[in-house]
C-alpha positions as a Markdown table, in Angstrom:
| # | Residue | x | y | z |
|---|---|---|---|---|
| 1 | Met | 10.0 | -36.0 | 23.6 |
| 2 | Lys | 10.2 | -36.2 | 19.8 |
| 3 | Ser | 7.0 | -38.4 | 19.7 |
| 4 | Ser | 5.1 | -35.8 | 21.9 |
| 5 | Thr | 6.2 | -32.9 | 19.7 |
| 6 | Thr | 5.2 | -34.8 | 16.5 |
| 7 | Ser | 1.8 | -35.6 | 18.2 |
| 8 | Phe | 1.3 | -32.0 | 19.1 |
| 9 | Phe | 1.9 | -30.7 | 15.5 |
| 10 | His | -0.3 | -33.5 | 14.1 |
| 11 | Ser | -3.1 | -32.6 | 16.5 |
| 12 | Phe | -2.7 | -28.9 | 15.7 |
| 13 | Phe | -2.9 | -29.5 | 12.0 |
| 14 | Leu | -6.0 | -31.7 | 12.4 |
| 15 | His | -7.5 | -28.9 | 14.3 |
| 16 | Ile | -6.9 | -26.2 | 11.7 |
| 17 | Arg | -7.4 | -28.5 | 8.8 |
| 18 | Pro | -10.0 | -31.1 | 10.0 |
| 19 | Arg | -10.7 | -34.2 | 7.9 |
| 20 | Cys | -14.3 | -33.1 | 7.2 |
| 21 | Tyr | -16.1 | -29.8 | 6.6 |
| 22 | Ser | -19.8 | -29.0 | 6.8 |
| 23 | Leu | -21.5 | -27.8 | 3.7 |
| 24 | Glu | -22.5 | -24.6 | 5.4 |
| 25 | Thr | -19.0 | -23.6 | 6.3 |
| 26 | Leu | -17.9 | -24.0 | 2.7 |
| 27 | Asp | -20.5 | -21.7 | 1.2 |
| 28 | Val | -18.6 | -19.1 | -0.8 |
| 29 | Gln | -21.3 | -16.4 | -0.2 |
| 30 | Arg | -20.9 | -16.9 | 3.5 |
| 31 | Thr | -17.5 | -15.2 | 3.5 |
| 32 | Trp | -16.7 | -14.4 | -0.1 |
| 33 | Leu | -13.4 | -16.1 | 0.6 |
| 34 | Leu | -12.0 | -12.7 | 1.8 |
| 35 | Gly | -10.1 | -14.4 | 4.7 |
| 36 | Phe | -8.8 | -17.1 | 2.4 |
| 37 | Phe | -7.5 | -14.6 | -0.2 |
| 38 | Ala | -6.0 | -12.4 | 2.6 |
| 39 | Leu | -4.0 | -15.4 | 3.7 |
| 40 | Phe | -3.0 | -16.2 | 0.1 |
| 41 | Leu | -1.7 | -12.7 | -0.4 |
| 42 | Leu | 0.2 | -12.9 | 2.8 |
| 43 | Val | 1.9 | -16.1 | 1.6 |
| 44 | Val | 2.7 | -14.4 | -1.7 |
| 45 | Glu | 4.3 | -11.5 | 0.3 |
| 46 | Leu | 6.4 | -14.0 | 2.2 |
| 47 | Ile | 7.6 | -15.9 | -0.9 |
| 48 | Thr | 8.3 | -12.8 | -3.0 |
| 49 | Gly | 9.9 | -11.0 | 0.0 |
| 50 | Ile | 12.4 | -13.8 | 0.5 |
| 51 | Phe | 13.5 | -13.6 | -3.1 |
| 52 | Leu | 13.8 | -9.8 | -3.0 |
| 53 | Met | 15.9 | -10.1 | 0.1 |
| 54 | Val | 18.5 | -11.9 | -2.0 |
| 55 | Tyr | 19.2 | -8.8 | -4.1 |
| 56 | Tyr | 18.4 | -6.0 | -1.6 |
| 57 | Ser | 21.1 | -4.2 | 0.4 |
| 58 | Pro | 19.8 | -2.1 | 3.3 |
| 59 | Thr | 22.3 | 0.8 | 3.2 |
| 60 | Pro | 21.8 | 4.3 | 1.9 |
| 61 | Glu | 24.7 | 3.8 | -0.5 |
| 62 | Thr | 23.4 | 0.6 | -2.1 |
| 63 | Ala | 19.6 | 0.4 | -1.5 |
| 64 | Tyr | 18.5 | 2.4 | -4.5 |
| 65 | Glu | 21.1 | 0.8 | -6.8 |
| 66 | Ser | 20.0 | -2.7 | -5.7 |
| 67 | Ile | 16.4 | -1.8 | -6.7 |
| 68 | Leu | 17.6 | -0.6 | -10.1 |
| 69 | His | 19.7 | -3.7 | -10.5 |
| 70 | Leu | 16.7 | -5.8 | -9.7 |
| 71 | His | 14.7 | -4.0 | -12.4 |
| 72 | Thr | 17.4 | -4.1 | -15.1 |
| 73 | Gly | 19.8 | -7.0 | -14.3 |
| 74 | Val | 17.7 | -9.7 | -12.8 |
| 75 | Pro | 15.4 | -11.9 | -15.0 |
| 76 | Phe | 11.8 | -11.2 | -14.0 |
| 77 | Gly | 13.2 | -8.9 | -11.2 |
| 78 | Arg | 10.9 | -6.0 | -11.9 |
| 79 | Leu | 7.9 | -8.4 | -12.2 |
| 80 | Leu | 8.8 | -9.9 | -8.8 |
| 81 | Arg | 8.9 | -6.5 | -7.2 |
| 82 | Asp | 5.6 | -5.5 | -8.8 |
| 83 | Ile | 3.9 | -8.6 | -7.5 |
| 84 | His | 5.3 | -8.0 | -4.0 |
| 85 | Arg | 4.0 | -4.4 | -4.0 |
| 86 | Leu | 0.7 | -5.2 | -5.6 |
| 87 | Ala | 0.0 | -8.2 | -3.3 |
| 88 | Gly | 0.7 | -5.9 | -0.3 |
| 89 | Glu | -1.8 | -3.3 | -1.4 |
| 90 | Leu | -4.4 | -6.0 | -2.2 |
| 91 | Leu | -3.8 | -7.5 | 1.2 |
| 92 | Leu | -4.8 | -4.2 | 2.8 |
| 93 | Val | -7.9 | -4.0 | 0.6 |
| 94 | Ala | -8.9 | -7.6 | 1.3 |
| 95 | Ser | -8.4 | -7.1 | 5.1 |
| 96 | Leu | -10.6 | -3.9 | 5.1 |
| 97 | Leu | -13.3 | -5.7 | 3.1 |
| 98 | His | -13.1 | -8.7 | 5.4 |
| 99 | Leu | -13.5 | -6.4 | 8.4 |
| 100 | Ala | -16.4 | -4.6 | 6.8 |
| 101 | Arg | -18.2 | -7.9 | 6.1 |
| 102 | Ile | -17.8 | -9.0 | 9.7 |
| 103 | Ile | -19.3 | -5.8 | 10.9 |
| 104 | Leu | -22.2 | -6.1 | 8.4 |
| 105 | Lys | -22.9 | -9.7 | 9.6 |
| 106 | Gly | -22.3 | -9.0 | 13.2 |
| 107 | Thr | -20.2 | -12.1 | 13.6 |
| 108 | Tyr | -18.2 | -10.9 | 16.6 |
| 109 | Gly | -20.3 | -12.1 | 19.5 |
| 110 | Asp | -19.0 | -13.1 | 22.9 |
| 111 | Arg | -17.2 | -16.3 | 21.7 |
| 112 | Arg | -15.6 | -14.5 | 18.8 |
| 113 | Arg | -14.1 | -11.4 | 20.5 |
| 114 | Ile | -10.6 | -12.9 | 20.5 |
| 115 | Ile | -11.0 | -13.5 | 16.7 |
| 116 | Trp | -12.2 | -9.9 | 16.3 |
| 117 | Cys | -9.4 | -8.4 | 18.4 |
| 118 | Ser | -6.7 | -10.5 | 16.7 |
| 119 | Gly | -8.1 | -9.4 | 13.3 |
| 120 | Val | -7.9 | -5.7 | 14.1 |
| 121 | Ser | -4.4 | -6.3 | 15.5 |
| 122 | Met | -3.4 | -7.9 | 12.2 |
| 123 | Leu | -4.7 | -5.0 | 10.3 |
| 124 | Leu | -2.5 | -2.7 | 12.3 |
| 125 | Leu | 0.5 | -4.9 | 11.7 |
| 126 | Ile | -0.2 | -5.0 | 7.9 |
| 127 | Leu | -0.3 | -1.2 | 7.9 |
| 128 | Gly | 3.0 | -1.2 | 9.8 |
| 129 | Leu | 4.5 | -3.6 | 7.2 |
| 130 | Ala | 3.3 | -1.4 | 4.4 |
| 131 | Phe | 4.8 | 1.7 | 6.1 |
| 132 | Ser | 8.1 | 0.1 | 6.9 |
| 133 | Gly | 8.5 | -1.4 | 3.4 |
| 134 | Tyr | 7.7 | 2.0 | 1.8 |
| 135 | Leu | 11.1 | 3.3 | 2.8 |
| 136 | Leu | 13.2 | 0.5 | 1.5 |
| 137 | Pro | 13.6 | 1.7 | -2.2 |
| 138 | Trp | 15.3 | 4.8 | -0.7 |
| 139 | Asp | 14.0 | 7.2 | -3.3 |
| 140 | Gln | 12.6 | 10.7 | -2.8 |
| 141 | Leu | 9.0 | 9.5 | -2.7 |
| 142 | Ala | 9.7 | 7.0 | 0.1 |
| 143 | Tyr | 12.3 | 9.0 | 2.0 |
| 144 | Trp | 10.2 | 12.2 | 2.5 |
| 145 | Ala | 6.9 | 10.4 | 3.0 |
| 146 | Val | 8.4 | 8.4 | 5.8 |
| 147 | Thr | 10.3 | 11.4 | 7.2 |
| 148 | Val | 7.0 | 13.4 | 7.4 |
| 149 | Gly | 5.2 | 10.4 | 8.8 |
| 150 | Thr | 7.7 | 9.7 | 11.6 |
| 151 | Ser | 7.9 | 13.4 | 12.4 |
| 152 | Met | 4.3 | 13.3 | 13.7 |
| 153 | Leu | 5.6 | 11.4 | 16.7 |
| 154 | Asp | 7.3 | 14.6 | 17.9 |
| 155 | Ala | 3.8 | 15.9 | 18.8 |
| 156 | Leu | 3.4 | 13.3 | 21.5 |
| 157 | Pro | 3.9 | 14.8 | 24.9 |
| 158 | Val | 6.9 | 13.9 | 27.2 |
| 159 | Ala | 8.6 | 11.1 | 25.1 |
| 160 | Gly | 7.4 | 11.9 | 21.6 |
| 161 | His | 10.8 | 13.1 | 20.3 |
| 162 | Asp | 12.7 | 10.2 | 22.0 |
| 163 | Ile | 10.4 | 7.7 | 20.3 |
| 164 | Asn | 10.9 | 9.4 | 17.0 |
| 165 | Val | 14.7 | 9.3 | 17.4 |
| 166 | Leu | 14.5 | 5.7 | 18.4 |
| 167 | Leu | 12.6 | 4.8 | 15.3 |
| 168 | Arg | 14.7 | 6.8 | 12.9 |
| 169 | Gly | 18.0 | 5.9 | 14.5 |
| 170 | Gly | 18.8 | 9.6 | 14.8 |
| 171 | Glu | 17.5 | 13.1 | 14.2 |
| 172 | Thr | 17.1 | 12.3 | 10.5 |
| 173 | Ile | 16.6 | 9.0 | 8.7 |
| 174 | Gly | 20.0 | 7.6 | 7.7 |
| 175 | Ala | 21.8 | 4.2 | 7.7 |
| 176 | Asp | 20.6 | 3.3 | 11.2 |
| 177 | Gly | 17.0 | 4.2 | 10.3 |
| 178 | Leu | 17.0 | 2.3 | 7.1 |
| 179 | Leu | 18.4 | -0.8 | 8.8 |
| 180 | Arg | 15.7 | -0.6 | 11.6 |
| 181 | Phe | 12.9 | -0.2 | 9.0 |
| 182 | Tyr | 14.3 | -3.2 | 7.1 |
| 183 | Leu | 14.5 | -5.4 | 10.2 |
| 184 | Leu | 11.0 | -4.4 | 11.2 |
| 185 | His | 9.8 | -5.2 | 7.7 |
| 186 | Val | 11.5 | -8.6 | 7.2 |
| 187 | Leu | 11.7 | -9.9 | 10.8 |
| 188 | Gly | 9.9 | -8.1 | 13.6 |
| 189 | Leu | 6.5 | -7.4 | 12.2 |
| 190 | Pro | 6.2 | -10.6 | 10.1 |
| 191 | Leu | 6.8 | -12.8 | 13.1 |
| 192 | Leu | 4.1 | -11.0 | 15.1 |
| 193 | Leu | 1.7 | -11.1 | 12.2 |
| 194 | Phe | 2.1 | -14.9 | 11.6 |
| 195 | Leu | 1.8 | -15.5 | 15.3 |
| 196 | Leu | -1.5 | -13.6 | 15.2 |
| 197 | Val | -2.6 | -15.4 | 12.1 |
| 198 | Gly | -2.2 | -18.7 | 14.0 |
| 199 | Val | -4.2 | -17.5 | 16.9 |
| 200 | His | -6.9 | -16.0 | 14.7 |
| 201 | Tyr | -7.3 | -19.1 | 12.6 |
| 202 | Tyr | -7.1 | -21.5 | 15.5 |
| 203 | His | -10.0 | -19.8 | 17.2 |
| 204 | Ile | -12.0 | -19.5 | 14.0 |
| 205 | Val | -11.9 | -23.3 | 13.6 |
| 206 | Lys | -12.6 | -23.9 | 17.3 |
| 207 | Thr | -15.6 | -21.6 | 17.2 |
| 208 | Ala | -16.9 | -23.1 | 14.0 |
| 209 | Lys | -16.7 | -26.6 | 15.3 |
| 210 | Lys | -18.6 | -25.7 | 18.5 |
| 211 | Ser | -21.3 | -23.8 | 16.5 |
| 212 | Asn | -21.7 | -26.8 | 14.1 |
| 213 | Arg | -22.2 | -29.2 | 17.1 |
| 214 | Glu | -24.8 | -26.9 | 18.6 |
| 215 | Glu | -26.7 | -26.4 | 15.4 |
| 216 | Ser | -26.7 | -30.1 | 14.6 |
| 217 | Gln | -28.3 | -30.8 | 18.0 |
| 218 | Lys | -31.1 | -28.3 | 17.5 |
| 219 | Asp | -34.7 | -29.4 | 16.8 |
| 220 | Gly | -35.6 | -29.8 | 13.2 |
| 221 | Ala | -34.0 | -32.6 | 11.2 |
| 222 | Glu | -33.7 | -30.5 | 8.0 |
| 223 | Lys | -31.5 | -27.8 | 9.6 |
| 224 | Gly | -29.4 | -30.5 | 11.3 |
| 225 | Arg | -29.0 | -32.3 | 8.0 |
| 226 | Gln | -27.4 | -29.2 | 6.5 |
| 227 | Tyr | -24.7 | -29.2 | 9.2 |
| 228 | Leu | -24.3 | -32.9 | 9.4 |
| 229 | Thr | -23.7 | -33.2 | 5.6 |
| 230 | Thr | -20.0 | -33.0 | 5.3 |
| 231 | Ile | -17.3 | -32.9 | 2.6 |
| 232 | Arg | -13.9 | -34.4 | 3.2 |
| 233 | Phe | -10.8 | -32.2 | 3.2 |
| 234 | Trp | -9.0 | -34.7 | 0.9 |
| 235 | Pro | -9.4 | -34.5 | -2.0 |
| 236 | Thr | -12.5 | -32.3 | -2.4 |
| 237 | Val | -11.7 | -29.3 | -0.2 |
| 238 | Phe | -8.0 | -29.5 | -1.0 |
| 239 | His | -8.5 | -29.5 | -4.8 |
| 240 | Arg | -11.0 | -26.6 | -4.5 |
| 241 | Glu | -8.5 | -24.5 | -2.6 |
| 242 | Val | -5.7 | -25.3 | -5.1 |
| 243 | Met | -7.9 | -24.1 | -7.9 |
| 244 | Tyr | -8.6 | -20.9 | -6.0 |
| 245 | Val | -4.8 | -20.4 | -5.6 |
| 246 | Ile | -4.0 | -21.1 | -9.2 |
| 247 | Trp | -6.6 | -18.6 | -10.5 |
| 248 | Ala | -5.6 | -16.0 | -8.0 |
| 249 | Thr | -1.9 | -16.4 | -9.0 |
| 250 | Leu | -2.7 | -16.1 | -12.7 |
| 251 | Ile | -4.8 | -12.9 | -12.1 |
| 252 | Leu | -2.0 | -11.4 | -9.9 |
| 253 | Leu | 0.6 | -12.2 | -12.6 |
| 254 | Val | -1.5 | -10.6 | -15.4 |
| 255 | Ile | -2.2 | -7.4 | -13.4 |
| 256 | Ala | 1.4 | -7.0 | -12.3 |
| 257 | Gln | 2.7 | -7.6 | -15.8 |
| 258 | Phe | 0.3 | -5.4 | -17.9 |
| 259 | Phe | -1.5 | -3.0 | -15.6 |
| 260 | Tyr | 0.6 | -2.3 | -12.5 |
| 261 | Asp | 4.0 | -0.7 | -12.0 |
| 262 | Ala | 5.7 | -0.2 | -8.6 |
| 263 | Pro | 7.3 | 3.2 | -8.9 |
| 264 | Val | 10.9 | 4.2 | -8.4 |
| 265 | Glu | 11.6 | 7.9 | -8.2 |
| 266 | His | 14.8 | 9.9 | -7.9 |
| 267 | His | 17.5 | 8.8 | -5.4 |
| 268 | Ala | 16.7 | 10.0 | -1.8 |
| 269 | Asp | 18.2 | 13.3 | -1.1 |
| 270 | Pro | 18.1 | 14.5 | 2.5 |
| 271 | Glu | 19.2 | 18.0 | 1.4 |
| 272 | His | 16.4 | 18.5 | -1.1 |
| 273 | Thr | 12.9 | 18.8 | 0.3 |
| 274 | Pro | 10.2 | 18.2 | -2.4 |
| 275 | Phe | 7.7 | 21.0 | -2.9 |
| 276 | Val | 4.9 | 18.6 | -2.1 |
| 277 | Ser | 5.3 | 15.4 | 0.0 |
| 278 | Gln | 2.4 | 13.0 | -0.3 |
| 279 | Ala | 1.8 | 10.0 | 2.0 |
| 280 | Pro | 1.2 | 6.5 | 0.4 |
| 281 | Trp | -2.4 | 6.0 | -0.5 |
| 282 | Phe | -3.2 | 3.8 | 2.5 |
| 283 | Phe | -2.2 | 6.8 | 4.8 |
| 284 | Leu | -3.8 | 9.6 | 2.8 |
| 285 | Trp | -6.7 | 9.7 | 5.1 |
| 286 | Val | -4.4 | 10.7 | 7.9 |
| 287 | Gln | -2.8 | 13.4 | 5.7 |
| 288 | Gly | -6.4 | 14.5 | 5.0 |
| 289 | Leu | -7.1 | 14.8 | 8.7 |
| 290 | Leu | -4.0 | 16.9 | 9.2 |
| 291 | Lys | -5.4 | 19.6 | 7.0 |
| 292 | Phe | -8.2 | 20.1 | 9.5 |
| 293 | Gly | -6.2 | 20.5 | 12.7 |
| 294 | Asp | -2.9 | 20.1 | 14.5 |
| 295 | Thr | -0.7 | 17.0 | 14.5 |
| 296 | Leu | -1.4 | 15.8 | 18.0 |
| 297 | Leu | -5.2 | 15.9 | 17.6 |
| 298 | Met | -5.8 | 15.0 | 14.0 |
| 299 | Gly | -2.6 | 13.1 | 13.2 |
| 300 | Leu | -2.3 | 10.9 | 16.3 |
| 301 | Ala | -5.3 | 11.2 | 18.6 |
| 302 | Val | -8.1 | 10.6 | 16.0 |
| 303 | Pro | -6.4 | 7.6 | 14.3 |
| 304 | Ala | -5.8 | 6.1 | 17.7 |
| 305 | Leu | -9.4 | 6.6 | 18.7 |
| 306 | Val | -10.5 | 5.0 | 15.4 |
| 307 | Phe | -8.6 | 1.8 | 16.1 |
| 308 | Leu | -9.6 | 1.8 | 19.8 |
| 309 | Gly | -13.2 | 2.1 | 18.7 |
| 310 | Leu | -12.7 | -0.9 | 16.4 |
| 311 | Phe | -11.2 | -3.0 | 19.3 |
| 312 | Ile | -14.2 | -2.2 | 21.6 |
| 313 | Phe | -16.9 | -2.3 | 18.9 |
| 314 | Pro | -18.2 | -5.8 | 19.8 |
| 315 | Cys | -18.8 | -4.5 | 23.4 |
| 316 | Ile | -20.7 | -1.5 | 22.1 |
| 317 | Asp | -22.8 | -3.3 | 19.4 |
| 318 | Arg | -25.3 | -5.3 | 21.5 |
| 319 | Ser | -27.3 | -6.3 | 18.4 |
| 320 | Ala | -24.6 | -8.9 | 17.5 |
| 321 | Arg | -25.8 | -10.8 | 20.6 |
| 322 | Ser | -29.2 | -11.4 | 18.9 |
| 323 | Pro | -28.8 | -13.6 | 15.8 |
| 324 | Gly | -30.9 | -12.6 | 12.9 |
| 325 | Lys | -31.5 | -9.1 | 14.2 |
| 326 | Asp | -31.7 | -6.2 | 11.7 |
| 327 | Arg | -28.2 | -4.9 | 10.7 |
| 328 | Ser | -29.3 | -1.7 | 8.9 |
| 329 | Leu | -27.6 | 0.5 | 11.5 |
| 330 | Ala | -24.3 | -1.4 | 11.0 |
| 331 | Thr | -24.8 | -1.1 | 7.2 |
| 332 | Ile | -25.2 | 2.7 | 7.5 |
| 333 | Leu | -22.1 | 2.9 | 9.7 |
| 334 | Val | -20.0 | 0.9 | 7.3 |
| 335 | Leu | -21.1 | 3.0 | 4.3 |
| 336 | Leu | -20.4 | 6.3 | 6.2 |
| 337 | Ala | -17.0 | 5.0 | 7.3 |
| 338 | Gly | -16.2 | 4.0 | 3.7 |
| 339 | Leu | -17.3 | 7.4 | 2.3 |
| 340 | Gly | -15.4 | 9.2 | 5.0 |
| 341 | Leu | -12.3 | 7.3 | 4.3 |
| 342 | Val | -12.5 | 8.0 | 0.6 |
| 343 | Ala | -13.3 | 11.7 | 1.2 |
| 344 | Leu | -10.4 | 12.1 | 3.7 |
| 345 | Ser | -8.0 | 10.3 | 1.3 |
| 346 | Leu | -9.0 | 12.7 | -1.6 |
| 347 | Thr | -8.5 | 15.6 | 0.8 |
| 348 | Gly | -5.0 | 14.3 | 1.7 |
| 349 | Thr | -3.8 | 14.4 | -1.9 |
| 350 | Ser | -1.4 | 17.2 | -2.9 |
| 351 | Glu | -4.0 | 18.8 | -5.2 |
| 352 | His | -6.2 | 19.9 | -2.2 |
| 353 | Gly | -5.4 | 22.6 | 0.3 |
| 354 | Ile | -1.9 | 23.5 | -1.0 |
| 355 | Ala | -1.5 | 26.8 | -2.8 |
| 356 | Gln | 0.7 | 26.5 | -5.9 |
| 357 | Ser | 1.8 | 29.2 | -8.4 |
| 358 | Pro | 1.3 | 28.6 | -12.1 |
| 359 | Val | 5.0 | 27.8 | -12.5 |
| 360 | Asp | 4.9 | 25.3 | -9.6 |
| 361 | Arg | 1.8 | 23.6 | -11.1 |
| 362 | Phe | 3.5 | 23.4 | -14.5 |
| 363 | Met | 6.7 | 21.9 | -13.2 |
| 364 | Glu | 4.8 | 19.4 | -11.0 |
| 365 | Arg | 2.8 | 18.4 | -14.1 |
| 366 | Tyr | 5.8 | 17.8 | -16.3 |
| 367 | Ile | 8.7 | 17.0 | -13.9 |
| 368 | Pro | 7.4 | 16.5 | -10.4 |
| 369 | Asp | 9.7 | 16.0 | -7.4 |
| 370 | Glu | 7.6 | 12.9 | -6.6 |
| 371 | Gly | 5.4 | 10.6 | -8.6 |
| 372 | Ala | 5.1 | 10.2 | -12.3 |
| 373 | Gly | 4.8 | 13.3 | -14.5 |
| 374 | Leu | 3.7 | 13.7 | -18.1 |
| 375 | Met | 7.2 | 13.1 | -19.5 |
| 376 | Glu | 7.3 | 9.6 | -17.9 |
| 377 | Lys | 4.2 | 8.6 | -19.9 |
| 378 | Ile | 6.1 | 8.8 | -23.1 |
| 379 | Pro | 7.7 | 5.6 | -24.3 |
| 380 | Tyr | 11.5 | 5.6 | -23.8 |
| 381 | Ala | 12.2 | 5.1 | -27.6 |
| 382 | Ala | 9.9 | 8.1 | -28.4 |
| 383 | Leu | 12.0 | 10.5 | -26.3 |
| 384 | Ala | 14.1 | 11.7 | -29.2 |
| 385 | Pro | 17.2 | 13.6 | -28.1 |
| 386 | Gly | 17.0 | 17.3 | -29.0 |
| 387 | Ile | 15.9 | 20.7 | -28.0 |
| 388 | Tyr | 12.2 | 21.6 | -27.8 |
| 389 | Gly | 11.3 | 25.2 | -27.5 |
| 390 | Pro | 9.9 | 28.3 | -29.2 |
| 391 | Ser | 12.9 | 29.1 | -31.4 |
| 392 | Asn | 14.9 | 25.9 | -31.6 |
| 393 | Gln | 12.6 | 23.0 | -32.4 |
| 394 | Thr | 14.2 | 19.7 | -33.3 |
| 395 | Thr | 13.1 | 18.4 | -36.7 |
| 396 | Gln | 12.7 | 14.8 | -35.6 |
| 397 | Glu | 9.3 | 13.3 | -35.3 |
| 398 | Lys | 7.9 | 14.1 | -31.9 |
| 399 | Pro | 5.3 | 12.4 | -29.6 |
| 400 | Val | 2.0 | 14.2 | -29.3 |
| 401 | Leu | 2.9 | 15.4 | -25.8 |
| 402 | Leu | 6.0 | 17.2 | -27.1 |
| 403 | Gln | 4.2 | 18.5 | -30.1 |
| 404 | Asn | 1.8 | 20.3 | -27.7 |
| 405 | Phe | 4.6 | 21.6 | -25.5 |
| 406 | Gln | 4.5 | 25.1 | -27.1 |
| 407 | Gln | 0.8 | 25.4 | -26.6 |
| 408 | Glu | 1.3 | 24.5 | -22.9 |
| 409 | Ile | 3.9 | 27.2 | -22.6 |
| 410 | Gln | 1.5 | 29.8 | -24.1 |
| 411 | Arg | -1.2 | 28.7 | -21.7 |
| 412 | Leu | 1.3 | 29.1 | -18.8 |
| 413 | Ser | 2.3 | 32.5 | -19.9 |
| 414 | Lys | -1.3 | 33.6 | -20.0 |
| 415 | Asp | -1.9 | 32.2 | -16.5 |
| 416 | Met | 1.1 | 34.1 | -15.2 |
| 417 | Gly | 0.1 | 37.2 | -17.0 |
| 418 | Asn | 3.7 | 37.4 | -18.2 |
| 419 | Pro | 4.3 | 37.4 | -22.0 |
| 420 | Ser | 8.1 | 37.3 | -21.6 |
| 421 | Leu | 8.1 | 33.7 | -20.5 |
| 422 | Glu | 10.5 | 31.4 | -22.4 |
| 423 | Ala | 10.7 | 27.7 | -22.0 |
| 424 | Thr | 13.1 | 25.0 | -23.3 |
| 425 | Met | 13.1 | 21.3 | -22.9 |
| 426 | Val | 16.3 | 19.4 | -23.6 |
| 427 | Ile | 16.5 | 15.6 | -24.0 |
| 428 | Asp | 20.0 | 14.1 | -23.7 |
| 429 | Glu | 21.4 | 10.6 | -24.0 |
| 430 | Trp | 22.9 | 10.7 | -20.6 |
| 431 | Gln | 24.2 | 7.2 | -20.3 |
| 432 | Glu | 23.4 | 3.8 | -21.9 |
| 433 | Asn | 19.7 | 3.1 | -21.3 |
| 434 | Leu | 19.4 | 6.4 | -19.5 |
| 435 | Lys | 18.1 | 9.8 | -20.8 |
| 436 | Arg | 18.0 | 13.1 | -19.0 |
| 437 | Ile | 15.2 | 15.6 | -19.5 |
| 438 | Thr | 15.9 | 19.2 | -18.5 |
| 439 | Leu | 13.0 | 21.7 | -18.4 |
| 440 | Arg | 14.0 | 25.4 | -18.1 |
| 441 | Leu | 11.8 | 28.4 | -17.6 |
| 442 | Lys | 12.9 | 32.0 | -17.9 |
| 443 | Trp | 10.9 | 35.2 | -17.5 |
| 444 | Gln | 11.1 | 38.8 | -16.3 |
| 445 | Glu | 9.4 | 39.8 | -13.1 |
| 446 | Lys | 9.7 | 43.3 | -11.6 |
| 447 | Gly | 12.6 | 44.1 | -13.8 |
| 448 | Gln | 14.6 | 41.0 | -12.8 |
| 449 | Ile | 15.3 | 37.8 | -14.7 |
| 450 | Gln | 13.8 | 34.7 | -13.0 |
| 451 | Asn | 14.8 | 31.2 | -13.8 |
| 452 | Arg | 13.4 | 27.8 | -12.9 |
| 453 | Ala | 14.8 | 24.4 | -14.0 |
| 454 | Gly | 14.0 | 20.8 | -13.3 |
| 455 | His | 15.7 | 17.5 | -14.3 |
| 456 | Leu | 14.2 | 14.1 | -14.9 |
| 457 | Tyr | 16.1 | 10.8 | -15.5 |
| 458 | Val | 14.3 | 8.2 | -17.5 |
| 459 | Tyr | 15.6 | 4.6 | -17.5 |
| 460 | Asn | 15.1 | 2.0 | -20.2 |
| 461 | Phe | 14.0 | -0.9 | -18.1 |
| 462 | Thr | 14.4 | -4.1 | -20.0 |
| 463 | Gly | 11.4 | -6.3 | -20.8 |
| 464 | Arg | 8.9 | -3.4 | -20.3 |
């Protein structure tokens, strides 16, 4: 029994990693290595995710604190989380580009339909992983984005509300919901994804081997020579792929360290609904659709039809059955789809289609409920404790942004048409490595005093 099992795995490995490769299949311009780098990013997600699991605690009481501990108390902890988040977003981008390349080339003929369907299924699972992982930091940005996203299921007829409650673990997202999203993210969806990766790659190699045999048997020795000329997996192909991995890892490290930052907002508060709740960037196109119609049609039916169209696209596109046929129509469709995706994503941002008063815009600019505001762009050391306002300005040297604070207030007063507006910004040393910024606005309107206040806590993350 042991011998047969060993023989099976040995045969399977030789199938997916054969001893020899044809020159044609190793041409970089043939695939631009998009599938290779998608697999590389998936492995990065797996490795970094395992390390993050060591420090993460999936309960509402400890989830947020475990992320802060990872940032401040674990060596390279913040870098590890940044790499995990960045690799996940790049995995989505690489998958979409890979899908677009296949459509442009038309390489989803009769023998490749299972490859195409497994690829579209993997894209859906990657989106599911991104959505489930988005909740885990348990901050305001994640909590309300996922709350709004899951609430769309209520629009489904008959069982929509029951499905929503099953996913959330209750009427609202709490301890049960967080645990379910955590298990989906680290166990359920990854198992399905890696199973599909195996199916996908197995059939890619199987189809490639069959195509190579057919091409080598065609008339014309020159063309046959191209397919018969081979390169051995060890050491040539292996060393080439190792170099790709090394360079990709170095680039990922540099971007994560110097150019990318996985955000952490305020602790999730189910009692405080943000003024604007924005979906993660990879679902902004759905939020854009919602601004054109009701939830059932635009939020659920249209995205479902998009993915259904992707699944059946090889059956619709008959030109793929004729090798070498002009693909100009497919090129136009891909460009239109890309432009539509970008346009809907821009429409889905909070800046479009949501009416805001001048005071709301001002508060969202400086101290937003979600996302990074202007105050968070100031280095921690430059946030000198003191009071900044029209009559009580601190004498300490101020960053340029704080120096312009009074001018911003005057502009706001003009926009409101209310010269009585007063504003004060207070920066306190709240705790060790933690400062609290309080922004207060006060004005008269219809003979009554109006007040507006917002708070922002800025952490001094070590090593950043």
